[in-house]
C-alpha positions as CSV (number, residue, x, y, z in Angstrom):
1,M,120.7,120.9,40.2
2,T,117.3,119.9,41.4
3,W,116.8,117.1,43.9
4,R,115.5,114.9,41.1
5,E,118.6,115.6,39.0
6,V,120.8,114.7,42.0
7,A,118.9,111.4,42.4
8,R,119.1,110.7,38.7
9,A,122.9,111.3,38.6
10,A,123.4,109.1,41.7
11,A,121.3,106.3,40.2
12,D,123.2,106.5,37.0
13,A,126.6,106.5,38.8
14,W,125.6,103.7,41.2
15,G,123.6,101.6,38.7
16,S,120.5,101.9,41.0
17,D,116.9,101.7,40.0
18,H,115.6,104.6,42.1
19,G,115.9,107.0,39.1
20,G,114.9,110.6,39.6
21,N,113.1,110.1,42.9
22,Q,112.9,113.5,44.5
23,R,113.0,112.1,48.1
24,V,116.2,110.3,47.3
25,G,117.8,113.4,45.9
26,E,116.7,115.4,48.9
27,E,118.1,112.9,51.4
28,L,121.4,112.8,49.5
29,C,121.7,116.6,49.6
30,R,120.8,116.6,53.3
31,A,123.5,114.0,54.1
32,A,126.1,115.8,52.1
33,A,125.3,119.2,53.8
34,L,125.5,117.6,57.2
35,A,128.7,115.8,56.4
36,L,130.2,119.2,55.5
37,G,128.8,120.9,58.6
38,E,126.4,123.0,56.6
39,D,122.7,123.8,57.0
40,P,120.7,121.5,54.6
41,N,117.9,124.0,54.6
42,A,120.0,126.9,53.4
43,E,121.3,127.6,49.9
44,P,122.7,126.0,47.9
45,W,121.3,122.8,49.4
46,N,117.7,123.7,49.3
């Protein structure tokens, strides 16, 4: 998934209005990677 697709899926699931904002998707992936103890700049996160 792209960061935009991640953002869109989150917006749909949460009923949010941020839609497919790339920055939101990037931050969600970064937070998930860090929570899992992984490097957010490495595959598959980036």
